[in-house]
Each structure stands twice: as structure tokens, then as C-alpha cells.
DOBANU-836574 format. One record per residue (C-alpha): residue in one letter; x, y, z. Coordinates in steps of 0.2 Angstrom, whole numbers, plus 5000, padded with zeros to 4 digits. Layout:
# residues N
+---+------+------+------+
| r |    x |    y |    z |
+---+------+------+------+
| A |    X |    Y |    Z |
...
+---+------+------+------+
END
This chain:
# residues 309
+---+------+------+------+
| r |    x |    y |    z |
+---+------+------+------+
| M | 5000 | 5000 | 4999 |
| A | 5006 | 5016 | 4995 |
| R | 5012 | 5029 | 5009 |
| P | 5002 | 5044 | 5009 |
| L | 5009 | 5062 | 5000 |
| V | 5014 | 5075 | 5009 |
| S | 5013 | 5091 | 5003 |
| V | 5025 | 5105 | 5010 |
| V | 5020 | 5124 | 5009 |
| L | 5033 | 5135 | 5010 |
| P | 5028 | 5154 | 5006 |
| T | 5043 | 5166 | 5002 |
| H | 5046 | 5184 | 4999 |
| D | 5062 | 5192 | 4995 |
| R | 5073 | 5182 | 5004 |
| P | 5083 | 5170 | 4990 |
| E | 5097 | 5164 | 5002 |
| L | 5084 | 5158 | 5015 |
| L | 5074 | 5149 | 5001 |
| R | 5088 | 5139 | 4995 |
| R | 5093 | 5133 | 5013 |
| A | 5074 | 5129 | 5015 |
| V | 5072 | 5120 | 4999 |
| E | 5088 | 5110 | 5002 |
| T | 5080 | 5104 | 5021 |
| V | 5065 | 5097 | 5012 |
| T | 5074 | 5090 | 4998 |
| A | 5085 | 5081 | 5013 |
| Q | 5070 | 5073 | 5020 |
| T | 5071 | 5054 | 5024 |
| Y | 5051 | 5052 | 5019 |
| D | 5049 | 5048 | 5001 |
| R | 5033 | 5056 | 4994 |
| V | 5035 | 5075 | 4995 |
| E | 5026 | 5088 | 4984 |
| L | 5034 | 5105 | 4987 |
| V | 5022 | 5119 | 4983 |
| V | 5033 | 5135 | 4983 |
| V | 5023 | 5152 | 4986 |
| D | 5032 | 5168 | 4980 |
| D | 5023 | 5181 | 4988 |
| R | 5030 | 5193 | 4974 |
| S | 5048 | 5193 | 4976 |
| E | 5057 | 5205 | 4966 |
| R | 5068 | 5190 | 4963 |
| P | 5057 | 5178 | 4958 |
| A | 5056 | 5161 | 4969 |
| A | 5057 | 5151 | 4952 |
| D | 5074 | 5156 | 4949 |
| V | 5079 | 5150 | 4965 |
| L | 5071 | 5134 | 4963 |
| A | 5080 | 5130 | 4946 |
| E | 5096 | 5132 | 4956 |
| V | 5092 | 5117 | 4969 |
| D | 5091 | 5098 | 4964 |
| T | 5073 | 5094 | 4968 |
| S | 5073 | 5079 | 4958 |
| G | 5071 | 5067 | 4973 |
| L | 5054 | 5075 | 4976 |
| E | 5038 | 5067 | 4970 |
| A | 5033 | 5084 | 4964 |
| V | 5037 | 5102 | 4963 |
| V | 5024 | 5118 | 4961 |
| C | 5029 | 5136 | 4962 |
| E | 5016 | 5149 | 4962 |
| R | 5018 | 5167 | 4960 |
| H | 5007 | 5180 | 4967 |
| D | 5005 | 5196 | 4956 |
| R | 5007 | 5208 | 4971 |
| N | 5014 | 5205 | 4990 |
| R | 4998 | 5199 | 5001 |
| G | 5005 | 5194 | 5017 |
| G | 5010 | 5175 | 5025 |
| N | 4994 | 5169 | 5027 |
| A | 4987 | 5172 | 5010 |
| A | 5004 | 5163 | 5003 |
| R | 5000 | 5147 | 5013 |
| N | 4982 | 5148 | 5008 |
| T | 4988 | 5149 | 4992 |
| G | 4998 | 5133 | 4993 |
| I | 4984 | 5124 | 5002 |
| R | 4973 | 5126 | 4989 |
| T | 4987 | 5120 | 4977 |
| A | 4993 | 5105 | 4988 |
| A | 4985 | 5087 | 4982 |
| G | 4994 | 5079 | 4997 |
| E | 4983 | 5069 | 5010 |
| F | 4993 | 5079 | 5024 |
| V | 5002 | 5098 | 5021 |
| A | 5015 | 5102 | 5033 |
| F | 5022 | 5120 | 5033 |
| L | 5039 | 5127 | 5033 |
| D | 5042 | 5147 | 5032 |
| D | 5057 | 5150 | 5021 |
| D | 5068 | 5157 | 5036 |
| D | 5066 | 5139 | 5046 |
| E | 5074 | 5122 | 5043 |
| W | 5069 | 5103 | 5048 |
| E | 5080 | 5089 | 5055 |
| P | 5080 | 5075 | 5041 |
| A | 5066 | 5064 | 5049 |
| K | 5055 | 5078 | 5052 |
| L | 5041 | 5072 | 5039 |
| E | 5045 | 5054 | 5042 |
| R | 5043 | 5055 | 5061 |
| Q | 5024 | 5065 | 5057 |
| V | 5018 | 5053 | 5046 |
| A | 5020 | 5039 | 5058 |
| A | 5013 | 5047 | 5071 |
| F | 4997 | 5050 | 5060 |
| E | 4998 | 5031 | 5055 |
| A | 4999 | 5026 | 5074 |
| G | 4985 | 5038 | 5081 |
| G | 4972 | 5034 | 5068 |
| P | 4958 | 5046 | 5060 |
| D | 4954 | 5056 | 5075 |
| I | 4972 | 5064 | 5074 |
| G | 4971 | 5080 | 5062 |
| V | 4989 | 5088 | 5068 |
| V | 5004 | 5081 | 5072 |
| Y | 5017 | 5094 | 5079 |
| T | 5035 | 5093 | 5083 |
| G | 5046 | 5100 | 5095 |
| S | 5058 | 5115 | 5089 |
| R | 5076 | 5121 | 5092 |
| Y | 5076 | 5140 | 5092 |
| V | 5092 | 5148 | 5087 |
| H | 5099 | 5163 | 5090 |
| R | 5114 | 5174 | 5093 |
| D | 5115 | 5171 | 5109 |
| G | 5112 | 5153 | 5108 |
| E | 5101 | 5140 | 5106 |
| R | 5085 | 5134 | 5116 |
| V | 5075 | 5118 | 5114 |
| L | 5055 | 5118 | 5117 |
| I | 5046 | 5103 | 5116 |
| D | 5026 | 5105 | 5123 |
| H | 5018 | 5088 | 5127 |
| V | 5001 | 5094 | 5125 |
| H | 4990 | 5082 | 5114 |
| G | 4972 | 5075 | 5112 |
| D | 4960 | 5089 | 5113 |
| V | 4969 | 5103 | 5115 |
| T | 4955 | 5117 | 5115 |
| D | 4955 | 5121 | 5131 |
| A | 4975 | 5121 | 5133 |
| L | 4975 | 5134 | 5118 |
| L | 4962 | 5145 | 5125 |
| A | 4972 | 5144 | 5143 |
| G | 4987 | 5151 | 5132 |
| A | 4997 | 5135 | 5129 |
| N | 5010 | 5138 | 5115 |
| V | 5007 | 5123 | 5107 |
| A | 5017 | 5126 | 5091 |
| E | 5021 | 5137 | 5076 |
| F | 5018 | 5135 | 5058 |
| S | 5034 | 5127 | 5053 |
| A | 5031 | 5112 | 5066 |
| L | 5015 | 5106 | 5058 |
| M | 5009 | 5095 | 5048 |
| V | 4989 | 5094 | 5047 |
| R | 4978 | 5081 | 5039 |
| A | 4970 | 5090 | 5022 |
| S | 4952 | 5084 | 5026 |
| V | 4952 | 5093 | 5044 |
| I | 4959 | 5109 | 5036 |
| A | 4943 | 5108 | 5025 |
| N | 4932 | 5108 | 5039 |
| A | 4941 | 5121 | 5051 |
| G | 4945 | 5133 | 5036 |
| L | 4960 | 5141 | 5029 |
| P | 4973 | 5154 | 5040 |
| E | 4966 | 5170 | 5043 |
| E | 4972 | 5181 | 5031 |
| C | 4969 | 5196 | 5038 |
| L | 4981 | 5192 | 5054 |
| R | 5000 | 5197 | 5053 |
| S | 5004 | 5190 | 5070 |
| W | 4995 | 5175 | 5080 |
| Q | 4991 | 5168 | 5064 |
| D | 4995 | 5151 | 5069 |
| R | 4987 | 5151 | 5088 |
| E | 4971 | 5157 | 5078 |
| W | 4971 | 5145 | 5068 |
| L | 4975 | 5131 | 5079 |
| L | 4960 | 5134 | 5089 |
| R | 4950 | 5131 | 5075 |
| L | 4957 | 5118 | 5070 |
| S | 4957 | 5110 | 5088 |
| L | 4937 | 5109 | 5087 |
| H | 4939 | 5097 | 5072 |
| C | 4951 | 5084 | 5077 |
| S | 4965 | 5078 | 5091 |
| F | 4983 | 5085 | 5091 |
| E | 4998 | 5072 | 5092 |
| V | 5015 | 5079 | 5097 |
| V | 5032 | 5070 | 5091 |
| P | 5043 | 5075 | 5107 |
| E | 5057 | 5079 | 5097 |
| P | 5067 | 5096 | 5090 |
| L | 5064 | 5093 | 5072 |
| T | 5060 | 5110 | 5068 |
| I | 5075 | 5122 | 5069 |
| R | 5069 | 5141 | 5070 |
| H | 5082 | 5155 | 5068 |
| W | 5082 | 5173 | 5076 |
| D | 5097 | 5181 | 5070 |
| H | 5087 | 5190 | 5058 |
| S | 5076 | 5206 | 5058 |
| G | 5058 | 5205 | 5050 |
| R | 5050 | 5193 | 5061 |
| I | 5029 | 5198 | 5059 |
| G | 5028 | 5194 | 5077 |
| E | 5039 | 5207 | 5083 |
| Q | 5027 | 5221 | 5076 |
| F | 5020 | 5226 | 5092 |
| E | 5009 | 5240 | 5087 |
| Y | 5000 | 5228 | 5073 |
| R | 4998 | 5216 | 5086 |
| R | 4990 | 5227 | 5101 |
| D | 4979 | 5236 | 5087 |
| I | 4975 | 5223 | 5075 |
| S | 4977 | 5207 | 5079 |
| F | 4972 | 5208 | 5097 |
| P | 4955 | 5215 | 5094 |
| I | 4951 | 5200 | 5082 |
| M | 4958 | 5187 | 5092 |
| L | 4945 | 5193 | 5106 |
| D | 4931 | 5194 | 5093 |
| R | 4934 | 5176 | 5085 |
| H | 4938 | 5166 | 5102 |
| L | 4933 | 5177 | 5118 |
| P | 4913 | 5170 | 5118 |
| L | 4921 | 5152 | 5116 |
| A | 4933 | 5153 | 5130 |
| R | 4920 | 5163 | 5141 |
| E | 4908 | 5147 | 5137 |
| R | 4921 | 5136 | 5143 |
| G | 4925 | 5144 | 5159 |
| L | 4943 | 5151 | 5152 |
| E | 4942 | 5169 | 5149 |
| R | 4953 | 5176 | 5162 |
| Q | 4966 | 5163 | 5155 |
| F | 4962 | 5169 | 5137 |
| V | 4962 | 5187 | 5139 |
| G | 4977 | 5188 | 5152 |
| T | 4988 | 5177 | 5141 |
| L | 4984 | 5187 | 5126 |
| R | 4990 | 5203 | 5136 |
| Q | 5007 | 5195 | 5143 |
| T | 5011 | 5191 | 5124 |
| L | 5008 | 5210 | 5121 |
| A | 5019 | 5218 | 5136 |
| I | 5032 | 5204 | 5129 |
| S | 5032 | 5211 | 5112 |
| A | 5031 | 5229 | 5119 |
| A | 5047 | 5225 | 5129 |
| Q | 5058 | 5216 | 5114 |
| N | 5052 | 5234 | 5103 |
| G | 5057 | 5245 | 5116 |
| Y | 5039 | 5252 | 5122 |
| Y | 5044 | 5248 | 5141 |
| R | 5030 | 5260 | 5147 |
| E | 5017 | 5251 | 5136 |
| A | 5026 | 5235 | 5143 |
| V | 5022 | 5240 | 5161 |
| R | 5006 | 5243 | 5154 |
| Q | 4998 | 5229 | 5146 |
| A | 5008 | 5217 | 5159 |
| W | 4996 | 5224 | 5174 |
| R | 4980 | 5225 | 5161 |
| A | 4986 | 5203 | 5160 |
| L | 4989 | 5204 | 5179 |
| R | 4973 | 5213 | 5184 |
| V | 4964 | 5198 | 5173 |
| D | 4975 | 5184 | 5180 |
| P | 4987 | 5188 | 5194 |
| F | 4994 | 5171 | 5193 |
| L | 5004 | 5175 | 5176 |
| I | 5023 | 5174 | 5181 |
| T | 5027 | 5179 | 5165 |
| A | 5017 | 5195 | 5166 |
| W | 5024 | 5199 | 5183 |
| L | 5043 | 5199 | 5178 |
| Y | 5040 | 5210 | 5162 |
| F | 5031 | 5222 | 5175 |
| W | 5045 | 5224 | 5185 |
| A | 5058 | 5223 | 5172 |
| C | 5051 | 5237 | 5162 |
| L | 5047 | 5250 | 5176 |
| G | 5065 | 5257 | 5174 |
| G | 5066 | 5256 | 5156 |
| E | 5080 | 5252 | 5145 |
| W | 5090 | 5252 | 5163 |
| T | 5082 | 5241 | 5171 |
| Y | 5075 | 5229 | 5155 |
| R | 5093 | 5225 | 5147 |
| P | 5099 | 5216 | 5162 |
| A | 5083 | 5208 | 5167 |
| A | 5080 | 5201 | 5151 |
| R | 5096 | 5191 | 5152 |
| V | 5089 | 5185 | 5167 |
| I | 5073 | 5178 | 5161 |
| A | 5080 | 5172 | 5146 |
| L | 5090 | 5161 | 5157 |
| L | 5075 | 5157 | 5168 |
| R | 5066 | 5152 | 5150 |
| S | 5079 | 5140 | 5146 |
| L | 5078 | 5130 | 5163 |
+---+------+------+------+
END
């Protein structure tokens, strides 16, 4: 019996060297039935030119779609999903990498778990200028309540999703440029169970600029209201309103601090704590940012050390 086809959706925009590395990490996979769908979100240098420089002969199929204008990450992912022919869809941002066994392990988890499993995610290794950090979550099964309460289950590059579940849950929300993964995972979780491969098979790089998640003002003014509008009723229904709103505010505080908005970080941390006084990270950022940059810089190193333990 033939093994299922996995479609890898790889959105890209103006990062040819990173795209080349990402494509090479797909061609290095040990799983042998892979369709690569590259979606060029209107790069100055067409992604098709970069693809032509990489040996993709070991893949079952290679498709390159190109937008006529820059439309954003989720729009590119959605173009890829619509194009994908696989039973399973995996996602890879152009600045991330995979260990060679990543797809193999995820397909095995789907096969072992049966048809109720709709999402399989892996652990991640975060690489940045100050070192590395491994993060492996163990949330599995019915994860809706955990997501509402603020669990960080996975980001796009660690996900593999059953195509039939995507058809039921809907596509990622294109109007979001932050919290894209969390919003979609919440919808997916209402239609299936999740499974985890507890190995750091996804490699995420943080040494470059341009991560959308760092754009604090957009997250506060656009993404936060959308998240409340879409998912606060469900959180309230499940008795998790406090945790849902508190963890969103906590994330706003972190984003503000990382972008140098220290007064705003204090404000958002305090709002988070008024909703949920048990948010330890919100307390850390509240005290760290009270003195502005002078207190945040040394405190940030301590916070990073605590998070690595």
C-alpha cells in the first residue's frame, strides 16, 4: 500500500538565500513521498529562479506559484493549501529548517494515532545569536482548552495537518499578521485531536530581522481585537475567559518590551495581571520594564536564562 503524499507549503518573499536553504532541507527529508509547493509572495527575484538552482529531482512533485502582489504570509500559505495535492499538509517558513526525519516521524504519528488525529507537531530548536533553546510541548489529544488558556502548542513550521481537517476548519486567517498560528490552531482543535512528536525536529532561526511577531503596534491594534472577536465567546463558554485574555495581554507586554516600548510593556503587563494575577511572566516583565531600558536589559538576560531552564 502506497504511503500518503505530504505536501510541503513554503511561502517566501525576498529572501533567496534563505529560500534555497529551506528547499534543501525539504529535499533532505527521509520520507519519500513529498510534494513541494513554493508560493512566491511577489519577490523581487522570482522564487522560480532560486528553485532552478536546487536539485529537487528526489521530490515527487514541485510546484511554484507566484502572487501578482505582496499579500502576506497567510495569503501565501492559503495559495499553497489550495494547490496542495497531499493527504497531509506541512508548512515551512523560508527562514526555518527541518531535521531530515521530521516528515517521516509525523506521518508515523498519524498512522499510529488513527483518523481522529488531525494535527501532528514536533518540538523546536530555536537558534539565535546568544545560543540555542529547545522547546518541546506535550499537549495532545483535545487541546482546545489548553490553547484558550495560553498554551504554546506549535508554530507553522512544526505543523503537519490532515487536509480533510483543513477543509472542515477553514484556511488560516489572512487579515492577521501575528497570532496567525494560534488563531488557526484554535479552529483546527475543534475538529480533531492533536499529537506531538517529542523531538526538536524543527529549527527556527532568530538571528535576522523581519519577524512579523515582533511588530507590537499591529499586534495590539489589529490582531488583539480580532482574537477577542473570534475566540472570546468560546473562552467564556468554557470558563477560560480570564486565562485567554490574560495570556494575550501578557504576549502584548513581551512584544512591547522587545521593541523598546517599555512604558507600554508595563501597561500591558499590568492589564494582564488585573485579569489573571497568576501570570508569572507578566509579573517578570512588569518589574523588568518599570525603569525602562536601564532595568529591562539586565532583566531580559535573567528572563532568558529562566526560560531556558
